C-alpha positions as CSV (number, residue, x, y, z in Angstrom):
1,L,-13.0,-57.0,24.1
2,L,-10.3,-59.3,25.0
3,S,-8.5,-57.8,21.7
4,L,-9.4,-54.7,23.0
5,L,-8.0,-55.4,26.7
6,Q,-4.4,-57.0,24.8
7,Q,-4.0,-53.6,23.8
8,W,-4.5,-51.7,26.9
9,A,-2.3,-54.1,28.4
10,L,0.2,-53.5,25.6
11,L,-0.3,-50.4,25.8
12,A,0.6,-50.2,29.2
13,L,3.0,-52.3,29.5
14,S,5.0,-50.7,26.6
15,A,5.1,-47.3,28.9
16,C,6.1,-49.1,32.0
17,S,9.1,-50.1,30.0
18,S,10.2,-46.9,28.5
19,L,9.5,-45.5,31.3
20,C,12.3,-47.3,32.9
21,C,14.9,-46.8,30.4
22,L,14.6,-43.1,30.3
23,C,15.4,-43.8,34.0
24,C,17.8,-45.2,33.0
25,L,19.5,-43.4,30.7
26,L,19.2,-40.2,32.3
27,G,21.3,-42.2,35.1
28,L,23.8,-43.5,32.5
29,L,23.8,-39.6,31.9
30,V,24.5,-38.3,35.0
31,A,27.0,-40.9,35.9
32,I,29.2,-39.5,32.7
33,G,28.3,-36.3,33.1
34,L,29.7,-36.8,37.5
35,T,32.8,-38.5,36.0
36,L,33.8,-36.6,33.0
37,G,32.8,-33.7,34.9
38,N,36.0,-34.5,38.0
39,Q,38.1,-35.9,35.5
40,G,37.8,-38.8,36.6
41,R,40.3,-38.5,39.6
42,V,37.0,-40.5,41.8
43,L,37.5,-43.2,40.0
44,L,41.5,-43.4,41.3
45,A,41.1,-42.1,44.9
46,P,41.1,-44.9,46.5
47,C,44.6,-45.6,45.1
48,S,46.1,-43.4,47.2
49,I,49.4,-45.0,48.6
50,A,47.7,-43.7,52.2
51,N,44.6,-45.2,51.6
52,I,45.2,-48.1,54.6
53,A,42.6,-49.9,54.3
54,L,44.4,-51.3,50.9
55,G,47.6,-51.6,52.2
56,P,47.7,-54.5,54.2
57,V,46.0,-56.2,52.1
58,S,47.4,-55.5,48.1
59,R,48.6,-51.9,46.6
60,E,46.9,-53.1,43.5
61,C,43.6,-50.7,42.7
62,P,40.4,-51.4,42.6
63,F,39.9,-49.4,38.9
64,D,43.3,-49.4,37.1
65,P,42.9,-47.9,33.7
66,T,46.5,-48.8,33.2
67,R,46.7,-52.9,34.3
68,V,46.7,-55.7,30.8
69,Y,44.5,-58.2,31.3
70,V,45.7,-61.4,29.6
71,S,42.8,-63.9,29.1
72,P,44.7,-68.0,29.2
């Protein structure tokens, strides 16, 4: 009886895990699709000079694909 209960519990946990994995995969595909759909313009939108929120603090973009990061 215990073995049968463990098998059903494992099946239920496996199904839940598969469902969560599928949701994450769909979310990733939607994010990639939206990024490719607008050609990445939304990622670089905060980098405009007209953005007053970044002006006083820094002229650096929060996301800059051209920036080279060097580790010591």
